[in-house]
PDB file as gemmi writes it, atoms N, CA and C in Angstrom:
CRYST1    1.000    1.000    1.000  90.00  90.00  90.00 P 1                      
ATOM      1  N   MET A   1     126.205 117.224 105.271  1.00  0.00           N  
ATOM      2  CA  MET A   1     126.864 118.352 105.887  1.00  0.00           C  
ATOM      3  C   MET A   1     126.164 118.683 107.191  1.00  0.00           C  
ATOM      4  N   SER A   2     126.894 118.764 108.262  1.00  0.00           N  
ATOM      5  CA  SER A   2     126.344 119.005 109.586  1.00  0.00           C  
ATOM      6  C   SER A   2     126.340 120.495 109.892  1.00  0.00           C  
ATOM      7  N   THR A   3     125.330 120.921 110.636  1.00  0.00           N  
ATOM      8  CA  THR A   3     125.253 122.333 111.039  1.00  0.00           C  
ATOM      9  C   THR A   3     125.934 122.539 112.375  1.00  0.00           C  
ATOM     10  N   GLY A   4     126.346 121.448 112.999  1.00  0.00           N  
ATOM     11  CA  GLY A   4     127.008 121.562 114.288  1.00  0.00           C  
ATOM     12  C   GLY A   4     126.033 121.593 115.443  1.00  0.00           C  
ATOM     13  N   ARG A   5     124.716 121.581 115.145  1.00  0.00           N  
ATOM     14  CA  ARG A   5     123.712 121.606 116.207  1.00  0.00           C  
ATOM     15  C   ARG A   5     123.133 120.210 116.389  1.00  0.00           C  
ATOM     16  N   ALA A   6     122.800 119.890 117.615  1.00  0.00           N  
ATOM     17  CA  ALA A   6     122.136 118.621 117.898  1.00  0.00           C  
ATOM     18  C   ALA A   6     120.682 118.726 117.455  1.00  0.00           C  
ATOM     19  N   ALA A   7     120.107 117.622 117.070  1.00  0.00           N  
ATOM     20  CA  ALA A   7     118.699 117.613 116.667  1.00  0.00           C  
ATOM     21  C   ALA A   7     117.835 117.999 117.850  1.00  0.00           C  
ATOM     22  N   ASP A   8     116.855 118.835 117.613  1.00  0.00           N  
ATOM     23  CA  ASP A   8     115.935 119.302 118.643  1.00  0.00           C  
ATOM     24  C   ASP A   8     114.742 118.347 118.697  1.00  0.00           C  
ATOM     25  N   PRO A   9     114.649 117.471 119.733  1.00  0.00           N  
ATOM     26  CA  PRO A   9     113.558 116.500 119.782  1.00  0.00           C  
ATOM     27  C   PRO A   9     112.186 117.144 119.892  1.00  0.00           C  
ATOM     28  N   VAL A  10     112.082 118.301 120.522  1.00  0.00           N  
ATOM     29  CA  VAL A  10     110.789 118.990 120.631  1.00  0.00           C  
ATOM     30  C   VAL A  10     110.350 119.474 119.263  1.00  0.00           C  
ATOM     31  N   ALA A  11     111.249 120.093 118.527  1.00  0.00           N  
ATOM     32  CA  ALA A  11     110.909 120.574 117.185  1.00  0.00           C  
ATOM     33  C   ALA A  11     110.563 119.408 116.270  1.00  0.00           C  
ATOM     34  N   ALA A  12     111.305 118.308 116.382  1.00  0.00           N  
ATOM     35  CA  ALA A  12     111.047 117.148 115.533  1.00  0.00           C  
ATOM     36  C   ALA A  12     109.690 116.538 115.837  1.00  0.00           C  
ATOM     37  N   SER A  13     109.286 116.514 117.111  1.00  0.00           N  
ATOM     38  CA  SER A  13     108.001 115.917 117.473  1.00  0.00           C  
ATOM     39  C   SER A  13     106.829 116.821 117.117  1.00  0.00           C  
ATOM     40  N   SER A  14     107.078 118.093 116.882  1.00  0.00           N  
ATOM     41  CA  SER A  14     105.989 119.007 116.549  1.00  0.00           C  
ATOM     42  C   SER A  14     105.738 119.098 115.046  1.00  0.00           C  
ATOM     43  N   VAL A  15     106.549 118.394 114.268  1.00  0.00           N  
ATOM     44  CA  VAL A  15     106.339 118.390 112.822  1.00  0.00           C  
ATOM     45  C   VAL A  15     105.039 117.651 112.538  1.00  0.00           C  
ATOM     46  N   ARG A  16     104.183 118.270 111.761  1.00  0.00           N  
ATOM     47  CA  ARG A  16     102.890 117.667 111.456  1.00  0.00           C  
ATOM     48  C   ARG A  16     103.045 116.657 110.334  1.00  0.00           C  
ATOM     49  N   ARG A  17     102.665 115.428 110.630  1.00  0.00           N  
ATOM     50  CA  ARG A  17     102.735 114.358 109.646  1.00  0.00           C  
ATOM     51  C   ARG A  17     101.357 114.185 109.006  1.00  0.00           C  
ATOM     52  N   PRO A  18     101.324 113.787 107.748  1.00  0.00           N  
ATOM     53  CA  PRO A  18     100.019 113.617 107.087  1.00  0.00           C  
ATOM     54  C   PRO A  18      99.238 112.465 107.702  1.00  0.00           C  
ATOM     55  N   ASP A  19      97.946 112.626 107.764  1.00  0.00           N  
ATOM     56  CA  ASP A  19      97.052 111.575 108.256  1.00  0.00           C  
ATOM     57  C   ASP A  19      96.539 110.813 107.045  1.00  0.00           C  
ATOM     58  N   PHE A  20      97.211 109.707 106.717  1.00  0.00           N  
ATOM     59  CA  PHE A  20      96.859 108.954 105.522  1.00  0.00           C  
ATOM     60  C   PHE A  20      95.528 108.231 105.667  1.00  0.00           C  
ATOM     61  N   GLY A  21      95.029 108.094 106.885  1.00  0.00           N  
ATOM     62  CA  GLY A  21      93.750 107.433 107.102  1.00  0.00           C  
ATOM     63  C   GLY A  21      92.563 108.379 107.019  1.00  0.00           C  
ATOM     64  N   ALA A  22      92.817 109.656 106.922  1.00  0.00           N  
ATOM     65  CA  ALA A  22      91.739 110.639 106.898  1.00  0.00           C  
ATOM     66  C   ALA A  22      90.928 110.527 105.612  1.00  0.00           C  
ATOM     67  N   GLN A  23      89.645 110.763 105.753  1.00  0.00           N  
ATOM     68  CA  GLN A  23      88.770 110.761 104.579  1.00  0.00           C  
ATOM     69  C   GLN A  23      88.871 112.121 103.895  1.00  0.00           C  
ATOM     70  N   ARG A  24      89.265 112.092 102.652  1.00  0.00           N  
ATOM     71  CA  ARG A  24      89.385 113.327 101.878  1.00  0.00           C  
ATOM     72  C   ARG A  24      88.599 113.187 100.585  1.00  0.00           C  
ATOM     73  N   LYS A  25      88.100 114.269 100.108  1.00  0.00           N  
ATOM     74  CA  LYS A  25      87.458 114.278  98.809  1.00  0.00           C  
ATOM     75  C   LYS A  25      88.544 114.206  97.753  1.00  0.00           C  
ATOM     76  N   ARG A  26      88.428 113.255  96.881  1.00  0.00           N  
ATOM     77  CA  ARG A  26      89.389 113.112  95.783  1.00  0.00           C  
ATOM     78  C   ARG A  26      88.744 113.720  94.540  1.00  0.00           C  
ATOM     79  N   PHE A  27      89.243 114.814  94.123  1.00  0.00           N  
ATOM     80  CA  PHE A  27      88.612 115.573  93.056  1.00  0.00           C  
ATOM     81  C   PHE A  27      88.732 114.926  91.689  1.00  0.00           C  
ATOM     82  N   ILE A  28      89.595 113.913  91.566  1.00  0.00           N  
ATOM     83  CA  ILE A  28      89.709 113.250  90.271  1.00  0.00           C  
ATOM     84  C   ILE A  28      88.588 112.242  90.065  1.00  0.00           C  
ATOM     85  N   PHE A  29      87.835 111.917  91.135  1.00  0.00           N  
ATOM     86  CA  PHE A  29      86.765 110.937  91.040  1.00  0.00           C  
ATOM     87  C   PHE A  29      85.408 111.622  91.023  1.00  0.00           C  
ATOM     88  N   THR A  30      84.528 111.090  90.164  1.00  0.00           N  
ATOM     89  CA  THR A  30      83.150 111.582  90.144  1.00  0.00           C  
ATOM     90  C   THR A  30      82.388 110.917  91.289  1.00  0.00           C  
ATOM     91  N   ASP A  31      81.163 111.352  91.511  1.00  0.00           N  
ATOM     92  CA  ASP A  31      80.326 110.715  92.531  1.00  0.00           C  
ATOM     93  C   ASP A  31      80.118 109.240  92.204  1.00  0.00           C  
ATOM     94  N   GLU A  32      80.001 108.921  90.922  1.00  0.00           N  
ATOM     95  CA  GLU A  32      79.841 107.525  90.500  1.00  0.00           C  
ATOM     96  C   GLU A  32      81.073 106.697  90.870  1.00  0.00           C  
ATOM     97  N   HIS A  33      82.254 107.286  90.663  1.00  0.00           N  
ATOM     98  CA  HIS A  33      83.493 106.605  91.058  1.00  0.00           C  
ATOM     99  C   HIS A  33      83.513 106.364  92.564  1.00  0.00           C  
ATOM    100  N   GLU A  34      83.131 107.369  93.326  1.00  0.00           N  
ATOM    101  CA  GLU A  34      83.140 107.247  94.776  1.00  0.00           C  
ATOM    102  C   GLU A  34      82.176 106.154  95.240  1.00  0.00           C  
ATOM    103  N   GLN A  35      81.010 106.061  94.595  1.00  0.00           N  
ATOM    104  CA  GLN A  35      80.055 105.013  94.947  1.00  0.00           C  
ATOM    105  C   GLN A  35      80.639 103.631  94.659  1.00  0.00           C  
ATOM    106  N   LEU A  36      81.315 103.484  93.523  1.00  0.00           N  
ATOM    107  CA  LEU A  36      81.949 102.215  93.192  1.00  0.00           C  
ATOM    108  C   LEU A  36      83.031 101.880  94.203  1.00  0.00           C  
ATOM    109  N   ARG A  37      83.851 102.855  94.534  1.00  0.00           N  
ATOM    110  CA  ARG A  37      84.919 102.641  95.516  1.00  0.00           C  
ATOM    111  C   ARG A  37      84.338 102.207  96.863  1.00  0.00           C  
ATOM    112  N   ASP A  38      83.260 102.848  97.281  1.00  0.00           N  
ATOM    113  CA  ASP A  38      82.617 102.490  98.544  1.00  0.00           C  
ATOM    114  C   ASP A  38      82.051 101.064  98.488  1.00  0.00           C  
ATOM    115  N   SER A  39      81.450 100.703  97.351  1.00  0.00           N  
ATOM    116  CA  SER A  39      80.900  99.350  97.196  1.00  0.00           C  
ATOM    117  C   SER A  39      81.991  98.297  97.277  1.00  0.00           C  
ATOM    118  N   ILE A  40      83.098  98.543  96.611  1.00  0.00           N  
ATOM    119  CA  ILE A  40      84.212  97.597  96.636  1.00  0.00           C  
ATOM    120  C   ILE A  40      84.800  97.514  98.043  1.00  0.00           C  
ATOM    121  N   ARG A  41      84.922  98.648  98.691  1.00  0.00           N  
ATOM    122  CA  ARG A  41      85.449  98.669 100.065  1.00  0.00           C  
ATOM    123  C   ARG A  41      84.551  97.866 101.003  1.00  0.00           C  
ATOM    124  N   ARG A  42      83.214  98.048 100.901  1.00  0.00           N  
ATOM    125  CA  ARG A  42      82.279  97.290 101.745  1.00  0.00           C  
ATOM    126  C   ARG A  42      82.386  95.790 101.465  1.00  0.00           C  
ATOM    127  N   PHE A  43      82.472  95.422 100.190  1.00  0.00           N  
ATOM    128  CA  PHE A  43      82.621  94.016  99.809  1.00  0.00           C  
ATOM    129  C   PHE A  43      83.887  93.430 100.424  1.00  0.00           C  
ATOM    130  N   ALA A  44      84.983  94.145 100.306  1.00  0.00           N  
ATOM    131  CA  ALA A  44      86.258  93.644 100.832  1.00  0.00           C  
ATOM    132  C   ALA A  44      86.201  93.470 102.343  1.00  0.00           C  
ATOM    133  N   ARG A  45      85.625  94.421 103.025  1.00  0.00           N  
ATOM    134  CA  ARG A  45      85.540  94.330 104.488  1.00  0.00           C  
ATOM    135  C   ARG A  45      84.608  93.210 104.946  1.00  0.00           C  
ATOM    136  N   LYS A  46      83.466  93.091 104.275  1.00  0.00           N  
ATOM    137  CA  LYS A  46      82.454  92.132 104.701  1.00  0.00           C  
ATOM    138  C   LYS A  46      82.755  90.706 104.245  1.00  0.00           C  
ATOM    139  N   GLU A  47      83.177  90.547 102.992  1.00  0.00           N  
ATOM    140  CA  GLU A  47      83.269  89.211 102.430  1.00  0.00           C  
ATOM    141  C   GLU A  47      84.696  88.685 102.262  1.00  0.00           C  
ATOM    142  N   LEU A  48      85.675  89.551 102.246  1.00  0.00           N  
ATOM    143  CA  LEU A  48      87.052  89.090 102.056  1.00  0.00           C  
ATOM    144  C   LEU A  48      87.867  89.123 103.342  1.00  0.00           C  
ATOM    145  N   ALA A  49      87.815  90.229 104.051  1.00  0.00           N  
ATOM    146  CA  ALA A  49      88.656  90.403 105.236  1.00  0.00           C  
ATOM    147  C   ALA A  49      88.506  89.283 106.272  1.00  0.00           C  
ATOM    148  N   PRO A  50      87.287  88.787 106.530  1.00  0.00           N  
ATOM    149  CA  PRO A  50      87.166  87.723 107.531  1.00  0.00           C  
ATOM    150  C   PRO A  50      87.931  86.440 107.169  1.00  0.00           C  
ATOM    151  N   HIS A  51      88.251  86.267 105.900  1.00  0.00           N  
ATOM    152  CA  HIS A  51      88.916  85.042 105.445  1.00  0.00           C  
ATOM    153  C   HIS A  51      90.389  85.247 105.102  1.00  0.00           C  
ATOM    154  N   ALA A  52      90.869  86.446 105.205  1.00  0.00           N  
ATOM    155  CA  ALA A  52      92.216  86.781 104.720  1.00  0.00           C  
ATOM    156  C   ALA A  52      93.297  85.889 105.312  1.00  0.00           C  
ATOM    157  N   GLN A  53      93.292  85.703 106.609  1.00  0.00           N  
ATOM    158  CA  GLN A  53      94.339  84.891 107.234  1.00  0.00           C  
ATOM    159  C   GLN A  53      94.292  83.451 106.734  1.00  0.00           C  
ATOM    160  N   GLU A  54      93.109  82.897 106.670  1.00  0.00           N  
ATOM    161  CA  GLU A  54      92.944  81.523 106.176  1.00  0.00           C  
ATOM    162  C   GLU A  54      93.488  81.392 104.751  1.00  0.00           C  
ATOM    163  N   TRP A  55      93.153  82.363 103.903  1.00  0.00           N  
ATOM    164  CA  TRP A  55      93.582  82.296 102.504  1.00  0.00           C  
ATOM    165  C   TRP A  55      95.079  82.491 102.360  1.00  0.00           C  
ATOM    166  N   GLU A  56      95.686  83.212 103.264  1.00  0.00           N  
ATOM    167  CA  GLU A  56      97.143  83.360 103.238  1.00  0.00           C  
ATOM    168  C   GLU A  56      97.816  82.014 103.480  1.00  0.00           C  
ATOM    169  N   GLU A  57      97.166  81.176 104.263  1.00  0.00           N  
ATOM    170  CA  GLU A  57      97.741  79.893 104.629  1.00  0.00           C  
ATOM    171  C   GLU A  57      97.321  78.763 103.697  1.00  0.00           C  
ATOM    172  N   THR A  58      96.256  78.962 102.907  1.00  0.00           N  
ATOM    173  CA  THR A  58      95.769  77.910 102.011  1.00  0.00           C  
ATOM    174  C   THR A  58      95.733  78.442 100.586  1.00  0.00           C  
ATOM    175  N   THR A  59      94.533  78.494 100.010  1.00  0.00           N  
ATOM    176  CA  THR A  59      94.379  78.992  98.644  1.00  0.00           C  
ATOM    177  C   THR A  59      93.270  80.032  98.598  1.00  0.00           C  
ATOM    178  N   PHE A  60      93.266  80.775  97.518  1.00  0.00           N  
ATOM    179  CA  PHE A  60      92.259  81.807  97.282  1.00  0.00           C  
ATOM    180  C   PHE A  60      91.118  81.150  96.505  1.00  0.00           C  
ATOM    181  N   PRO A  61      89.893  81.159  97.022  1.00  0.00           N  
ATOM    182  CA  PRO A  61      88.792  80.422  96.396  1.00  0.00           C  
ATOM    183  C   PRO A  61      88.218  81.103  95.148  1.00  0.00           C  
ATOM    184  N   ASP A  62      87.720  80.268  94.238  1.00  0.00           N  
ATOM    185  CA  ASP A  62      87.134  80.770  92.989  1.00  0.00           C  
ATOM    186  C   ASP A  62      85.854  81.567  93.202  1.00  0.00           C  
ATOM    187  N   TRP A  63      85.125  81.278  94.289  1.00  0.00           N  
ATOM    188  CA  TRP A  63      83.858  81.961  94.491  1.00  0.00           C  
ATOM    189  C   TRP A  63      84.036  83.468  94.582  1.00  0.00           C  
ATOM    190  N   VAL A  64      85.205  83.927  94.982  1.00  0.00           N  
ATOM    191  CA  VAL A  64      85.440  85.369  95.111  1.00  0.00           C  
ATOM    192  C   VAL A  64      85.285  86.048  93.751  1.00  0.00           C  
ATOM    193  N   PHE A  65      85.830  85.425  92.713  1.00  0.00           N  
ATOM    194  CA  PHE A  65      85.730  86.020  91.381  1.00  0.00           C  
ATOM    195  C   PHE A  65      84.298  85.983  90.860  1.00  0.00           C  
ATOM    196  N   ARG A  66      83.581  84.896  91.137  1.00  0.00           N  
ATOM    197  CA  ARG A  66      82.169  84.836  90.734  1.00  0.00           C  
ATOM    198  C   ARG A  66      81.383  85.948  91.427  1.00  0.00           C  
ATOM    199  N   ARG A  67      81.637  86.123  92.716  1.00  0.00           N  
ATOM    200  CA  ARG A  67      80.925  87.147  93.487  1.00  0.00           C  
ATOM    201  C   ARG A  67      81.269  88.546  92.983  1.00  0.00           C  
ATOM    202  N   MET A  68      82.532  88.773  92.689  1.00  0.00           N  
ATOM    203  CA  MET A  68      82.936  90.082  92.158  1.00  0.00           C  
ATOM    204  C   MET A  68      82.259  90.345  90.819  1.00  0.00           C  
ATOM    205  N   GLY A  69      82.115  89.299  90.001  1.00  0.00           N  
ATOM    206  CA  GLY A  69      81.406  89.441  88.729  1.00  0.00           C  
ATOM    207  C   GLY A  69      79.942  89.776  88.939  1.00  0.00           C  
ATOM    208  N   GLU A  70      79.299  89.095  89.894  1.00  0.00           N  
ATOM    209  CA  GLU A  70      77.897  89.375  90.210  1.00  0.00           C  
ATOM    210  C   GLU A  70      77.701  90.823  90.620  1.00  0.00           C  
ATOM    211  N   LEU A  71      78.675  91.358  91.337  1.00  0.00           N  
ATOM    212  CA  LEU A  71      78.584  92.729  91.827  1.00  0.00           C  
ATOM    213  C   LEU A  71      79.031  93.761  90.797  1.00  0.00           C  
ATOM    214  N   GLY A  72      79.533  93.297  89.657  1.00  0.00           N  
ATOM    215  CA  GLY A  72      79.953  94.215  88.597  1.00  0.00           C  
ATOM    216  C   GLY A  72      81.333  94.798  88.793  1.00  0.00           C  
ATOM    217  N   PHE A  73      82.175  94.122  89.572  1.00  0.00           N  
ATOM    218  CA  PHE A  73      83.512  94.636  89.864  1.00  0.00           C  
ATOM    219  C   PHE A  73      84.568  94.159  88.869  1.00  0.00           C  
ATOM    220  N   LEU A  74      84.226  93.230  87.996  1.00  0.00           N  
ATOM    221  CA  LEU A  74      85.200  92.724  87.028  1.00  0.00           C  
ATOM    222  C   LEU A  74      84.968  93.375  85.666  1.00  0.00           C  
ATOM    223  N   GLY A  75      86.006  93.528  84.903  1.00  0.00           N  
ATOM    224  CA  GLY A  75      85.887  94.079  83.558  1.00  0.00           C  
ATOM    225  C   GLY A  75      85.486  95.537  83.522  1.00  0.00           C  
ATOM    226  N   LEU A  76      85.839  96.275  84.542  1.00  0.00           N  
ATOM    227  CA  LEU A  76      85.440  97.683  84.605  1.00  0.00           C  
ATOM    228  C   LEU A  76      85.979  98.494  83.437  1.00  0.00           C  
ATOM    229  N   ASP A  77      87.136  98.111  82.938  1.00  0.00           N  
ATOM    230  CA  ASP A  77      87.761  98.885  81.862  1.00  0.00           C  
ATOM    231  C   ASP A  77      87.579  98.241  80.489  1.00  0.00           C  
ATOM    232  N   LYS A  78      86.744  97.210  80.408  1.00  0.00           N  
ATOM    233  CA  LYS A  78      86.542  96.498  79.138  1.00  0.00           C  
ATOM    234  C   LYS A  78      85.248  96.949  78.479  1.00  0.00           C  
ATOM    235  N   PRO A  79      85.220  96.967  77.150  1.00  0.00           N  
ATOM    236  CA  PRO A  79      83.999  97.364  76.440  1.00  0.00           C  
ATOM    237  C   PRO A  79      82.827  96.436  76.765  1.00  0.00           C  
ATOM    238  N   GLN A  80      81.639  96.978  76.775  1.00  0.00           N  
ATOM    239  CA  GLN A  80      80.450  96.182  77.049  1.00  0.00           C  
ATOM    240  C   GLN A  80      80.268  95.092  75.997  1.00  0.00           C  
ATOM    241  N   ALA A  81      80.692  95.347  74.789  1.00  0.00           N  
ATOM    242  CA  ALA A  81      80.579  94.359  73.714  1.00  0.00           C  
ATOM    243  C   ALA A  81      81.327  93.075  74.045  1.00  0.00           C  
ATOM    244  N   TYR A  82      82.307  93.169  74.921  1.00  0.00           N  
ATOM    245  CA  TYR A  82      83.084  92.001  75.330  1.00  0.00           C  
ATOM    246  C   TYR A  82      82.740  91.539  76.738  1.00  0.00           C  
ATOM    247  N   GLY A  83      81.611  92.012  77.268  1.00  0.00           N  
ATOM    248  CA  GLY A  83      81.177  91.590  78.591  1.00  0.00           C  
ATOM    249  C   GLY A  83      81.661  92.459  79.732  1.00  0.00           C  
ATOM    250  N   GLY A  84      82.347  93.537  79.410  1.00  0.00           N  
ATOM    251  CA  GLY A  84      82.854  94.425  80.453  1.00  0.00           C  
ATOM    252  C   GLY A  84      81.840  95.473  80.858  1.00  0.00           C  
ATOM    253  N   GLN A  85      82.281  96.369  81.692  1.00  0.00           N  
ATOM    254  CA  GLN A  85      81.421  97.432  82.208  1.00  0.00           C  
ATOM    255  C   GLN A  85      81.452  98.690  81.336  1.00  0.00           C  
ATOM    256  N   GLY A  86      82.353  98.718  80.368  1.00  0.00           N  
ATOM    257  CA  GLY A  86      82.409  99.848  79.447  1.00  0.00           C  
ATOM    258  C   GLY A  86      83.230 101.018  79.914  1.00  0.00           C  
ATOM    259  N   GLY A  87      83.903 100.855  81.050  1.00  0.00           N  
ATOM    260  CA  GLY A  87      84.616 101.937  81.673  1.00  0.00           C  
ATOM    261  C   GLY A  87      85.855 102.373  81.027  1.00  0.00           C  
TER     262      GLY A  87                                                      
END                                                                             
């Protein structure tokens, strides 16, 4: 249903859009969760991102999973009795 008015480009451009890149405190995460998230983010930036284009064109190497295991990033939700992190 039209109001009969043309869209106001000035009003439309002044609408505040969310900044999805902004760093915000996520209250559902504990400090321990935040530390894990930061560790995974650093790993991805340092060890995965430099190879992303190559892997898109070839294959994803097995060493990534070994490295993630060394860093404790695998099995986060599995009981320790089964080799997981107990999370």
